[in-house]
Backbone and ligand atoms as CSV (ligand in chain L), in Angstrom:
chain,resi,resn,atom,element,x,y,z
A,1,MET,N,N,101.501,74.593,144.611
A,1,MET,CA,C,102.396,73.568,144.078
A,1,MET,C,C,103.317,73.066,145.194
A,2,LYS,N,N,103.574,71.755,145.186
A,2,LYS,CA,C,104.465,71.216,146.223
A,2,LYS,C,C,105.903,71.672,145.977
A,3,LEU,N,N,106.631,71.867,147.067
A,3,LEU,CA,C,108.008,72.363,146.954
A,3,LEU,C,C,108.875,71.448,146.081
A,4,GLU,N,N,108.679,70.144,146.252
A,4,GLU,CA,C,109.475,69.185,145.450
A,4,GLU,C,C,109.283,69.415,143.956
A,5,LEU,N,N,108.042,69.681,143.583
A,5,LEU,CA,C,107.731,69.900,142.165
A,5,LEU,C,C,108.369,71.219,141.673
A,6,ILE,N,N,108.295,72.240,142.517
A,6,ILE,CA,C,108.922,73.525,142.166
A,6,ILE,C,C,110.420,73.306,141.948
A,7,HIS,N,N,111.032,72.521,142.816
A,7,HIS,CA,C,112.480,72.296,142.710
A,7,HIS,C,C,112.833,71.458,141.480
A,8,LYS,N,N,111.927,70.570,141.095
A,8,LYS,CA,C,112.133,69.811,139.840
A,8,LYS,C,C,112.101,70.760,138.648
A,9,LYS,N,N,111.145,71.681,138.702
A,9,LYS,CA,C,111.027,72.671,137.614
A,9,LYS,C,C,112.290,73.524,137.531
A,10,ILE,N,N,112.804,73.914,138.679
A,10,ILE,CA,C,114.033,74.726,138.714
A,10,ILE,C,C,115.190,73.929,138.105
A,11,ALA,N,N,115.270,72.644,138.469
A,11,ALA,CA,C,116.387,71.804,137.989
A,11,ALA,C,C,116.418,71.713,136.465
A,12,SER,N,N,115.240,71.799,135.837
A,12,SER,CA,C,115.214,71.668,134.373
A,12,SER,C,C,114.980,73.017,133.676
A,13,CYS,N,N,115.027,74.124,134.455
A,13,CYS,CA,C,114.712,75.442,133.894
A,13,CYS,C,C,115.771,75.883,132.874
A,14,LYS,N,N,115.280,76.344,131.742
A,14,LYS,CA,C,116.198,76.880,130.710
A,14,LYS,C,C,115.694,78.243,130.235
A,15,LYS,N,N,115.040,78.963,131.146
A,15,LYS,CA,C,114.393,80.230,130.768
A,15,LYS,C,C,115.369,81.386,130.579
A,16,CYS,N,N,116.609,81.221,131.068
A,16,CYS,CA,C,117.590,82.301,130.825
A,16,CYS,C,C,118.950,81.703,130.521
A,17,GLU,N,N,119.878,82.567,130.146
A,17,GLU,CA,C,121.176,82.077,129.659
A,17,GLU,C,C,122.051,81.458,130.757
A,18,LEU,N,N,121.677,81.670,132.031
A,18,LEU,CA,C,122.471,81.082,133.115
A,18,LEU,C,C,122.394,79.552,133.096
A,19,SER,N,N,121.352,79.036,132.452
A,19,SER,CA,C,121.224,77.563,132.365
A,19,SER,C,C,122.369,76.966,131.535
A,20,LYS,N,N,123.007,77.796,130.713
A,20,LYS,CA,C,124.103,77.287,129.870
A,20,LYS,C,C,125.429,77.221,130.628
A,21,THR,N,N,125.558,78.053,131.647
A,21,THR,CA,C,126.853,78.116,132.341
A,21,THR,C,C,126.812,77.490,133.741
A,22,ARG,N,N,125.619,77.223,134.253
A,22,ARG,CA,C,125.543,76.681,135.612
A,22,ARG,C,C,126.085,75.253,135.642
A,23,ASN,N,N,126.520,74.855,136.832
A,23,ASN,CA,C,126.845,73.459,137.069
A,23,ASN,C,C,125.588,72.805,137.675
A,24,LEU,N,N,125.211,73.248,138.884
A,24,LEU,CA,C,123.971,72.766,139.507
A,24,LEU,C,C,123.032,73.942,139.772
A,25,THR,N,N,121.740,73.685,139.722
A,25,THR,CA,C,120.788,74.703,140.194
A,25,THR,C,C,120.808,74.681,141.727
A,26,VAL,N,N,120.444,75.816,142.320
A,26,VAL,CA,C,120.447,75.929,143.785
A,26,VAL,C,C,119.055,76.393,144.215
A,27,PRO,N,N,118.111,75.458,144.345
A,27,PRO,CA,C,116.727,75.867,144.620
A,27,PRO,C,C,116.525,76.417,146.030
A,28,GLY,N,N,117.350,75.953,146.968
A,28,GLY,CA,C,117.174,76.348,148.367
A,28,GLY,C,C,117.076,75.109,149.217
A,29,GLU,N,N,117.207,75.280,150.527
A,29,GLU,CA,C,117.090,74.119,151.417
A,29,GLU,C,C,116.612,74.557,152.786
A,30,GLY,N,N,116.056,73.572,153.509
A,30,GLY,CA,C,115.591,73.844,154.867
A,30,GLY,C,C,114.212,73.260,155.091
A,31,ASP,N,N,113.537,73.805,156.087
A,31,ASP,CA,C,112.225,73.305,156.502
A,31,ASP,C,C,111.134,73.806,155.539
A,32,PRO,N,N,110.453,72.896,154.822
A,32,PRO,CA,C,109.419,73.338,153.877
A,32,PRO,C,C,108.188,73.933,154.550
A,33,ASN,N,N,108.131,73.842,155.896
A,33,ASN,CA,C,107.018,74.455,156.631
A,33,ASN,C,C,107.498,75.584,157.541
A,34,SER,N,N,108.658,76.117,157.235
A,34,SER,CA,C,109.245,77.114,158.134
A,34,SER,C,C,108.447,78.424,158.158
A,35,LYS,N,N,108.526,79.087,159.293
A,35,LYS,CA,C,107.903,80.419,159.423
A,35,LYS,C,C,108.806,81.478,158.807
A,36,LEU,N,N,110.064,81.108,158.531
A,36,LEU,CA,C,111.032,82.082,158.021
A,36,LEU,C,C,111.688,81.612,156.739
A,37,MET,N,N,111.716,82.517,155.753
A,37,MET,CA,C,112.489,82.257,154.541
A,37,MET,C,C,113.555,83.332,154.417
A,38,PHE,N,N,114.776,82.943,154.157
A,38,PHE,CA,C,115.900,83.881,154.002
A,38,PHE,C,C,116.289,83.944,152.535
A,39,ILE,N,N,116.336,85.170,152.005
A,39,ILE,CA,C,116.578,85.349,150.570
A,39,ILE,C,C,117.855,86.164,150.332
A,40,GLY,N,N,118.798,85.542,149.625
A,40,GLY,CA,C,120.019,86.240,149.227
A,40,GLY,C,C,119.941,86.671,147.772
A,41,GLU,N,N,121.102,86.910,147.175
A,41,GLU,CA,C,121.139,87.433,145.804
A,41,GLU,C,C,121.203,86.305,144.761
A,42,ALA,N,N,122.257,85.513,144.821
A,42,ALA,CA,C,122.470,84.483,143.804
A,42,ALA,C,C,123.533,83.510,144.295
A,43,PRO,N,N,123.503,82.274,143.797
A,43,PRO,CA,C,124.541,81.311,144.192
A,43,PRO,C,C,125.931,81.781,143.749
A,44,GLY,N,N,126.931,81.413,144.522
A,44,GLY,CA,C,128.327,81.647,144.142
A,44,GLY,C,C,128.954,80.332,143.696
A,45,ARG,N,N,130.291,80.306,143.698
A,45,ARG,CA,C,130.994,79.116,143.179
A,45,ARG,C,C,130.683,77.852,143.998
A,46,LYS,N,N,130.794,77.985,145.299
A,46,LYS,CA,C,130.584,76.839,146.185
A,46,LYS,C,C,129.158,76.286,146.021
A,47,GLU,N,N,128.202,77.203,145.933
A,47,GLU,CA,C,126.793,76.804,145.817
A,47,GLU,C,C,126.544,76.125,144.473
A,48,ASP,N,N,127.169,76.644,143.427
A,48,ASP,CA,C,127.037,76.063,142.082
A,48,ASP,C,C,127.616,74.644,142.042
A,49,GLU,N,N,128.641,74.412,142.860
A,49,GLU,CA,C,129.270,73.081,142.897
A,49,GLU,C,C,128.464,72.082,143.713
A,50,THR,N,N,127.815,72.594,144.777
A,50,THR,CA,C,127.130,71.683,145.706
A,50,THR,C,C,125.621,71.625,145.494
A,51,GLY,N,N,125.058,72.649,144.857
A,51,GLY,CA,C,123.601,72.723,144.705
A,51,GLY,C,C,122.919,73.214,145.970
A,52,LYS,N,N,123.719,73.669,146.958
A,52,LYS,CA,C,123.148,74.117,148.241
A,52,LYS,C,C,123.415,75.601,148.469
A,53,PRO,N,N,122.422,76.308,149.026
A,53,PRO,CA,C,122.577,77.757,149.193
A,53,PRO,C,C,123.478,78.105,150.385
A,54,PHE,N,N,124.152,79.222,150.270
A,54,PHE,CA,C,124.942,79.747,151.388
A,54,PHE,C,C,125.833,78.691,152.027
A,55,HIS,N,N,126.695,78.101,151.201
A,55,HIS,CA,C,127.638,77.121,151.729
A,55,HIS,C,C,129.077,77.613,151.677
A,56,GLY,N,N,129.267,78.895,151.333
A,56,GLY,CA,C,130.609,79.479,151.329
A,56,GLY,C,C,130.809,80.361,152.561
A,57,ALA,N,N,131.658,81.359,152.426
A,57,ALA,CA,C,132.015,82.228,153.559
A,57,ALA,C,C,130.791,82.979,154.101
A,58,ALA,N,N,129.931,83.483,153.212
A,58,ALA,CA,C,128.736,84.207,153.672
A,58,ALA,C,C,127.794,83.250,154.415
A,59,GLY,N,N,127.772,82.006,153.959
A,59,GLY,CA,C,126.929,80.983,154.594
A,59,GLY,C,C,127.340,80.722,156.041
A,60,LYS,N,N,128.657,80.762,156.284
A,60,LYS,CA,C,129.155,80.550,157.665
A,60,LYS,C,C,128.631,81.660,158.571
A,61,ILE,N,N,128.642,82.879,158.049
A,61,ILE,CA,C,128.140,84.019,158.847
A,61,ILE,C,C,126.642,83.852,159.094
A,62,LEU,N,N,125.912,83.452,158.053
A,62,LEU,CA,C,124.465,83.252,158.216
A,62,LEU,C,C,124.197,82.201,159.301
A,63,THR,N,N,124.948,81.112,159.274
A,63,THR,CA,C,124.785,80.063,160.295
A,63,THR,C,C,125.034,80.646,161.692
A,64,GLN,N,N,126.064,81.468,161.818
A,64,GLN,CA,C,126.370,82.077,163.127
A,64,GLN,C,C,125.262,83.018,163.588
A,65,LEU,N,N,124.708,83.775,162.638
A,65,LEU,CA,C,123.622,84.705,162.995
A,65,LEU,C,C,122.403,83.938,163.496
A,66,LEU,N,N,122.093,82.829,162.812
A,66,LEU,CA,C,120.954,82.003,163.241
A,66,LEU,C,C,121.227,81.419,164.626
A,67,GLU,N,N,122.440,80.915,164.806
A,67,GLU,CA,C,122.784,80.305,166.102
A,67,GLU,C,C,122.719,81.333,167.229
A,68,HIS,N,N,123.054,82.570,166.901
A,68,HIS,CA,C,123.007,83.645,167.893
A,68,HIS,C,C,121.620,83.771,168.520
A,69,VAL,N,N,120.576,83.460,167.732
A,69,VAL,CA,C,119.209,83.553,168.276
A,69,VAL,C,C,118.593,82.157,168.476
A,70,GLY,N,N,119.467,81.156,168.619
A,70,GLY,CA,C,119.012,79.813,168.985
A,70,GLY,C,C,118.333,79.060,167.858
A,71,MET,N,N,118.665,79.408,166.635
A,71,MET,CA,C,118.069,78.679,165.500
A,71,MET,C,C,119.154,77.928,164.737
A,72,GLU,N,N,118.721,76.905,164.019
A,72,GLU,CA,C,119.652,76.177,163.163
A,72,GLU,C,C,119.190,76.320,161.733
A,73,ARG,N,N,120.114,76.061,160.815
A,73,ARG,CA,C,119.771,76.211,159.400
A,73,ARG,C,C,118.558,75.374,159.015
A,74,GLN,N,N,118.476,74.169,159.590
A,74,GLN,CA,C,117.353,73.299,159.181
A,74,GLN,C,C,115.994,73.765,159.713
A,75,ASP,N,N,116.014,74.768,160.628
A,75,ASP,CA,C,114.744,75.304,161.164
A,75,ASP,C,C,114.105,76.294,160.207
A,76,VAL,N,N,114.889,76.802,159.254
A,76,VAL,CA,C,114.392,77.869,158.361
A,76,VAL,C,C,114.542,77.403,156.912
A,77,PHE,N,N,114.083,78.228,155.970
A,77,PHE,CA,C,114.302,77.886,154.566
A,77,PHE,C,C,115.174,78.979,153.955
A,78,ILE,N,N,116.268,78.555,153.315
A,78,ILE,CA,C,117.261,79.501,152.783
A,78,ILE,C,C,117.332,79.383,151.260
A,79,THR,N,N,117.221,80.508,150.586
A,79,THR,CA,C,117.348,80.498,149.128
A,79,THR,C,C,117.838,81.874,148.660
A,80,SER,N,N,117.818,82.086,147.358
A,80,SER,CA,C,118.253,83.367,146.800
A,80,SER,C,C,117.297,83.777,145.685
A,81,ILE,N,N,117.426,85.019,145.242
A,81,ILE,CA,C,116.605,85.513,144.126
A,81,ILE,C,C,116.867,84.655,142.883
A,82,LEU,N,N,118.142,84.465,142.547
A,82,LEU,CA,C,118.482,83.597,141.415
A,82,LEU,C,C,118.814,82.201,141.907
A,83,LYS,N,N,118.457,81.221,141.107
A,83,LYS,CA,C,118.729,79.828,141.467
A,83,LYS,C,C,119.945,79.275,140.719
A,84,CYS,N,N,120.542,80.085,139.844
A,84,CYS,CA,C,121.741,79.669,139.116
A,84,CYS,C,C,122.827,80.723,139.297
A,85,ARG,N,N,124.077,80.270,139.282
A,85,ARG,CA,C,125.196,81.210,139.483
A,85,ARG,C,C,125.438,82.072,138.242
A,86,PRO,N,N,125.503,83.374,138.417
A,86,PRO,CA,C,125.932,84.223,137.300
A,86,PRO,C,C,127.448,84.055,137.121
A,87,PRO,N,N,127.919,83.973,135.878
A,87,PRO,CA,C,129.353,83.785,135.658
A,87,PRO,C,C,130.178,84.848,136.399
A,88,LYS,N,N,131.248,84.399,137.017
A,88,LYS,CA,C,132.157,85.265,137.800
A,88,LYS,C,C,131.404,86.079,138.857
A,89,ASN,N,N,130.284,85.574,139.297
A,89,ASN,CA,C,129.469,86.239,140.342
A,89,ASN,C,C,129.056,87.660,139.962
A,90,ARG,N,N,128.865,87.897,138.671
A,90,ARG,CA,C,128.403,89.234,138.267
A,90,ARG,C,C,126.979,89.455,138.795
A,91,LEU,N,N,126.536,90.722,138.763
A,91,LEU,CA,C,125.197,91.032,139.262
A,91,LEU,C,C,124.141,90.364,138.377
A,92,PRO,N,N,123.018,89.942,138.967
A,92,PRO,CA,C,121.930,89.371,138.169
A,92,PRO,C,C,121.413,90.386,137.141
A,93,LYS,N,N,121.066,89.888,135.954
A,93,LYS,CA,C,120.476,90.769,134.940
A,93,LYS,C,C,118.962,90.804,135.130
A,94,LYS,N,N,118.365,91.915,134.654
A,94,LYS,CA,C,116.923,92.130,134.806
A,94,LYS,C,C,116.103,90.954,134.300
A,95,GLU,N,N,116.436,90.462,133.103
A,95,GLU,CA,C,115.636,89.397,132.497
A,95,GLU,C,C,115.805,88.075,133.255
A,96,GLU,N,N,116.994,87.872,133.869
A,96,GLU,CA,C,117.198,86.658,134.687
A,96,GLU,C,C,116.327,86.733,135.938
A,97,VAL,N,N,116.339,87.909,136.554
A,97,VAL,CA,C,115.540,88.091,137.773
A,97,VAL,C,C,114.057,87.919,137.455
A,98,ALA,N,N,113.617,88.514,136.344
A,98,ALA,CA,C,112.184,88.452,135.998
A,98,ALA,C,C,111.727,86.996,135.889
A,99,GLU,N,N,112.516,86.145,135.274
A,99,GLU,CA,C,112.149,84.728,135.142
A,99,GLU,C,C,112.247,84.004,136.486
A,100,CYS,N,N,113.354,84.234,137.193
A,100,CYS,CA,C,113.621,83.464,138.405
A,100,CYS,C,C,112.683,83.835,139.556
A,101,LEU,N,N,112.184,85.084,139.544
A,101,LEU,CA,C,111.246,85.482,140.603
A,101,LEU,C,C,109.995,84.613,140.585
A,102,LYS,N,N,109.652,84.082,139.411
A,102,LYS,CA,C,108.463,83.210,139.335
A,102,LYS,C,C,108.666,81.973,140.208
A,103,HIS,N,N,109.888,81.423,140.165
A,103,HIS,CA,C,110.195,80.271,141.041
A,103,HIS,C,C,110.110,80.686,142.513
A,104,LEU,N,N,110.659,81.876,142.805
A,104,LEU,CA,C,110.673,82.329,144.205
A,104,LEU,C,C,109.248,82.532,144.727
A,105,TYR,N,N,108.386,83.153,143.908
A,105,TYR,CA,C,107.002,83.370,144.354
A,105,TYR,C,C,106.257,82.057,144.515
A,106,SER,N,N,106.569,81.056,143.675
A,106,SER,CA,C,105.976,79.721,143.875
A,106,SER,C,C,106.432,79.145,145.213
A,107,GLN,N,N,107.711,79.372,145.538
A,107,GLN,CA,C,108.210,78.881,146.838
A,107,GLN,C,C,107.503,79.591,147.993
A,108,PHE,N,N,107.282,80.906,147.867
A,108,PHE,CA,C,106.542,81.639,148.913
A,108,PHE,C,C,105.153,81.006,149.103
A,109,ASP,N,N,104.470,80.737,147.978
A,109,ASP,CA,C,103.101,80.205,148.052
A,109,ASP,C,C,103.070,78.808,148.650
A,110,SER,N,N,104.130,78.037,148.425
A,110,SER,CA,C,104.172,76.679,148.961
A,110,SER,C,C,104.525,76.689,150.453
A,111,ILE,N,N,105.537,77.436,150.809
A,111,ILE,CA,C,106.038,77.429,152.197
A,111,ILE,C,C,105.177,78.301,153.115
A,112,LYS,N,N,104.612,79.356,152.553
A,112,LYS,CA,C,103.788,80.303,153.328
A,112,LYS,C,C,104.470,80.758,154.618
A,113,PRO,N,N,105.637,81.359,154.511
A,113,PRO,CA,C,106.339,81.802,155.726
A,113,PRO,C,C,105.642,82.991,156.370
A,114,LYS,N,N,105.866,83.124,157.668
A,114,LYS,CA,C,105.322,84.288,158.371
A,114,LYS,C,C,106.124,85.534,157.981
A,115,TYR,N,N,107.442,85.366,157.859
A,115,TYR,CA,C,108.318,86.473,157.444
A,115,TYR,C,C,109.296,86.013,156.366
A,116,ILE,N,N,109.468,86.877,155.378
A,116,ILE,CA,C,110.457,86.650,154.325
A,116,ILE,C,C,111.603,87.625,154.592
A,117,VAL,N,N,112.766,87.076,154.901
A,117,VAL,CA,C,113.902,87.930,155.265
A,117,VAL,C,C,114.694,88.265,153.998
A,118,LEU,N,N,114.650,89.534,153.624
A,118,LEU,CA,C,115.391,89.981,152.432
A,118,LEU,C,C,116.767,90.422,152.907
A,119,MET,N,N,117.779,89.672,152.469
A,119,MET,CA,C,119.134,89.940,152.942
A,119,MET,C,C,119.903,90.736,151.877
A,120,GLY,N,N,120.107,91.998,152.151
A,120,GLY,CA,C,120.937,92.820,151.263
A,120,GLY,C,C,120.160,93.573,150.205
A,121,ASN,N,N,120.823,94.590,149.680
A,121,ASN,CA,C,120.180,95.499,148.720
A,121,ASN,C,C,119.722,94.812,147.447
A,122,SER,N,N,120.464,93.822,147.009
A,122,SER,CA,C,120.113,93.171,145.749
A,122,SER,C,C,118.757,92.464,145.875
A,123,ALA,N,N,118.570,91.705,146.943
A,123,ALA,CA,C,117.288,91.018,147.159
A,123,ALA,C,C,116.163,92.034,147.370
A,124,ILE,N,N,116.454,93.077,148.123
A,124,ILE,CA,C,115.449,94.084,148.455
A,124,ILE,C,C,114.972,94.812,147.194
A,125,LYS,N,N,115.951,95.152,146.344
A,125,LYS,CA,C,115.668,95.927,145.136
A,125,LYS,C,C,114.576,95.291,144.270
A,126,HIS,N,N,114.582,93.966,144.197
A,126,HIS,CA,C,113.647,93.294,143.293
A,126,HIS,C,C,112.235,93.186,143.871
A,127,VAL,N,N,112.101,93.520,145.147
A,127,VAL,CA,C,110.755,93.529,145.756
A,127,VAL,C,C,110.293,94.961,146.013
A,128,PHE,N,N,111.179,95.796,146.510
A,128,PHE,CA,C,110.767,97.144,146.932
A,128,PHE,C,C,111.429,98.290,146.173
A,129,GLY,N,N,112.349,97.972,145.272
A,129,GLY,CA,C,113.143,99.054,144.707
A,129,GLY,C,C,114.225,99.431,145.702
A,130,LYS,N,N,114.788,100.617,145.557
A,130,LYS,CA,C,115.908,100.985,146.431
A,130,LYS,C,C,115.421,101.418,147.817
A,131,LEU,N,N,116.066,100.881,148.852
A,131,LEU,CA,C,115.770,101.294,150.227
A,131,LEU,C,C,117.069,101.758,150.885
A,132,ASP,N,N,116.934,102.599,151.881
A,132,ASP,CA,C,118.107,103.017,152.642
A,132,ASP,C,C,118.343,101.980,153.740
A,133,MET,N,N,119.307,101.082,153.479
A,133,MET,CA,C,119.539,99.968,154.406
A,133,MET,C,C,119.848,100.442,155.821
A,134,SER,N,N,120.664,101.495,155.938
A,134,SER,CA,C,121.063,101.909,157.295
A,134,SER,C,C,119.855,102.401,158.099
A,135,ALA,N,N,118.807,102.872,157.401
A,135,ALA,CA,C,117.609,103.349,158.104
A,135,ALA,C,C,116.562,102.246,158.258
A,136,GLU,N,N,116.513,101.297,157.318
A,136,GLU,CA,C,115.380,100.352,157.264
A,136,GLU,C,C,115.691,98.951,157.814
A,137,HIS,N,N,116.972,98.660,158.064
A,137,HIS,CA,C,117.277,97.306,158.541
A,137,HIS,C,C,116.619,97.060,159.897
A,138,GLY,N,N,116.212,95.812,160.104
A,138,GLY,CA,C,115.557,95.474,161.372
A,138,GLY,C,C,114.080,95.820,161.402
A,139,THR,N,N,113.514,96.202,160.237
A,139,THR,CA,C,112.087,96.549,160.202
A,139,THR,C,C,111.313,95.595,159.284
A,140,VAL,N,N,109.992,95.606,159.473
A,140,VAL,CA,C,109.097,94.770,158.668
A,140,VAL,C,C,108.390,95.663,157.655
A,141,LYS,N,N,108.277,95.166,156.432
A,141,LYS,CA,C,107.520,95.893,155.396
A,141,LYS,C,C,106.518,94.920,154.793
A,142,GLN,N,N,105.324,95.435,154.489
A,142,GLN,CA,C,104.310,94.579,153.879
A,142,GLN,C,C,104.179,94.870,152.400
A,143,LYS,N,N,103.933,93.801,151.632
A,143,LYS,CA,C,103.607,93.986,150.221
A,143,LYS,C,C,102.817,92.765,149.750
A,144,ASP,N,N,101.723,93.011,149.043
A,144,ASP,CA,C,100.895,91.932,148.480
A,144,ASP,C,C,100.567,90.854,149.520
A,145,GLY,N,N,100.256,91.272,150.721
A,145,GLY,CA,C,99.850,90.335,151.761
A,145,GLY,C,C,100.998,89.543,152.366
A,146,ARG,N,N,102.223,89.907,152.035
A,146,ARG,CA,C,103.372,89.197,152.614
A,146,ARG,C,C,104.147,90.136,153.529
A,147,ASN,N,N,104.765,89.546,154.575
A,147,ASN,CA,C,105.589,90.321,155.502
A,147,ASN,C,C,107.057,90.110,155.172
A,148,TYR,N,N,107.744,91.215,154.930
A,148,TYR,CA,C,109.177,91.139,154.623
A,148,TYR,C,C,109.966,91.769,155.764
A,149,PHE,N,N,111.077,91.144,156.110
A,149,PHE,CA,C,111.976,91.693,157.126
A,149,PHE,C,C,113.275,92.091,156.422
A,150,ILE,N,N,113.693,93.315,156.696
A,150,ILE,CA,C,114.849,93.891,155.980
A,150,ILE,C,C,116.126,93.743,156.810
A,151,THR,N,N,117.161,93.179,156.201
A,151,THR,CA,C,118.455,93.152,156.897
A,151,THR,C,C,119.603,93.090,155.891
A,152,TYR,N,N,120.805,93.176,156.425
A,152,TYR,CA,C,122.009,93.163,155.574
A,152,TYR,C,C,122.275,91.751,155.040
A,153,HIS,N,N,122.974,91.677,153.919
A,153,HIS,CA,C,123.458,90.390,153.420
A,153,HIS,C,C,124.622,89.952,154.315
A,154,PRO,N,N,124.672,88.658,154.678
A,154,PRO,CA,C,125.780,88.239,155.560
A,154,PRO,C,C,127.159,88.543,154.974
A,155,ALA,N,N,127.285,88.576,153.646
A,155,ALA,CA,C,128.591,88.882,153.047
A,155,ALA,C,C,129.043,90.297,153.403
A,156,ALA,N,N,128.104,91.200,153.693
A,156,ALA,CA,C,128.475,92.576,154.062
A,156,ALA,C,C,129.333,92.561,155.326
A,157,ILE,N,N,129.062,91.574,156.200
A,157,ILE,CA,C,129.804,91.473,157.463
A,157,ILE,C,C,131.256,91.045,157.209
A,158,LEU,N,N,131.459,90.294,156.116
A,158,LEU,CA,C,132.822,89.867,155.777
A,158,LEU,C,C,133.706,91.072,155.492
A,159,TYR,N,N,133.091,92.118,154.930
A,159,TYR,CA,C,133.858,93.313,154.568
A,159,TYR,C,C,133.819,94.379,155.657
A,160,ARG,N,N,132.755,94.348,156.481
A,160,ARG,CA,C,132.615,95.342,157.565
A,160,ARG,C,C,132.279,94.599,158.845
A,161,ARG,N,N,133.336,94.092,159.517
A,161,ARG,CA,C,133.129,93.233,160.701
A,161,ARG,C,C,132.278,93.927,161.766
A,162,ARG,N,N,132.395,95.264,161.834
A,162,ARG,CA,C,131.647,95.948,162.906
A,162,ARG,C,C,130.137,95.902,162.671
A,163,LEU,N,N,129.728,95.450,161.475
A,163,LEU,CA,C,128.280,95.279,161.229
A,163,LEU,C,C,127.706,94.063,161.965
A,164,PHE,N,N,128.599,93.168,162.376
A,164,PHE,CA,C,128.141,91.906,162.971
A,164,PHE,C,C,127.146,92.150,164.120
A,165,ASP,N,N,127.513,93.051,165.029
A,165,ASP,CA,C,126.638,93.316,166.183
A,165,ASP,C,C,125.301,93.908,165.750
A,166,THR,N,N,125.354,94.783,164.743
A,166,THR,CA,C,124.126,95.407,164.222
A,166,THR,C,C,123.199,94.330,163.665
A,167,VAL,N,N,123.763,93.423,162.895
A,167,VAL,CA,C,122.936,92.401,162.251
A,167,VAL,C,C,122.450,91.375,163.292
A,168,LYS,N,N,123.274,91.113,164.285
A,168,LYS,CA,C,122.819,90.228,165.376
A,168,LYS,C,C,121.567,90.821,166.029
A,169,GLU,N,N,121.562,92.144,166.200
A,169,GLU,CA,C,120.383,92.806,166.786
A,169,GLU,C,C,119.155,92.636,165.877
A,170,ASP,N,N,119.371,92.725,164.560
A,170,ASP,CA,C,118.254,92.486,163.622
A,170,ASP,C,C,117.674,91.089,163.835
A,171,TYR,N,N,118.556,90.099,163.977
A,171,TYR,CA,C,118.082,88.715,164.135
A,171,TYR,C,C,117.341,88.544,165.466
A,172,ALA,N,N,117.772,89.285,166.476
A,172,ALA,CA,C,117.076,89.222,167.764
A,172,ALA,C,C,115.666,89.808,167.624
A,173,ILE,N,N,115.540,90.888,166.860
A,173,ILE,CA,C,114.212,91.496,166.607
A,173,ILE,C,C,113.339,90.477,165.868
A,174,LEU,N,N,113.912,89.855,164.851
A,174,LEU,CA,C,113.188,88.875,164.042
A,174,LEU,C,C,112.676,87.721,164.914
A,175,LYS,N,N,113.535,87.223,165.776
A,175,LYS,CA,C,113.177,86.097,166.650
A,175,LYS,C,C,111.972,86.479,167.518
A,176,LYS,N,N,111.990,87.710,168.012
A,176,LYS,CA,C,110.885,88.174,168.886
A,176,LYS,C,C,109.570,88.277,168.134
A,177,LEU,N,N,109.647,88.503,166.823
A,177,LEU,CA,C,108.417,88.642,166.019
A,177,LEU,C,C,107.679,87.310,165.865
A,178,LEU,N,N,108.412,86.196,166.055
A,178,LEU,CA,C,107.804,84.880,165.766
A,178,LEU,C,C,106.800,84.436,166.826
L,1,URA,N1,N,125.159,84.608,148.415
L,1,URA,C1,C,123.849,84.540,148.078
L,1,URA,O1,O,123.187,85.567,147.961
L,1,URA,N2,N,123.309,83.331,147.901
L,1,URA,C2,C,123.991,82.183,148.046
L,1,URA,O2,O,123.426,81.102,147.897
L,1,URA,C3,C,125.355,82.291,148.405
L,1,URA,C4,C,125.912,83.508,148.576
């Protein structure tokens, strides 16, 4: 399915209760032919207002991490597990994730990235279950013929500034894989 069509489907999706409280859907943005897809947890307030992923404080960190390895946001495709904001940024519910993952897998099939970057435990959990982030970050894992790269969510750096260098190293590893 073409990405535009997937995004149209997302815009009119009413498969879970988040469709009642969202302002805008946040399907994702970037290069539809990118080798890299970055996956976060769910849109926040800023994203719900703009319809664009990672446009708040965590987004600024993500932009800096990409720039650190000579990439720009438009070179990659950025999205999240959920395409609608959970009220008060609460954690995604199981049934919301189950529905929304269908959109995400359609995006994987359309974009066909070389690596899918799972940012943070929440994104990782829905693909692999629980992983030990401190041991597994910066590594590649395979599942169902797809390559996943494990790293921290950029928001983690907002709370633990000393993680910045660690995550920069992850991005350097990722860049070398391309
Ligand atoms: N955090 C996410 O996981 N996704 C966004 O789009 C914004 C913040």
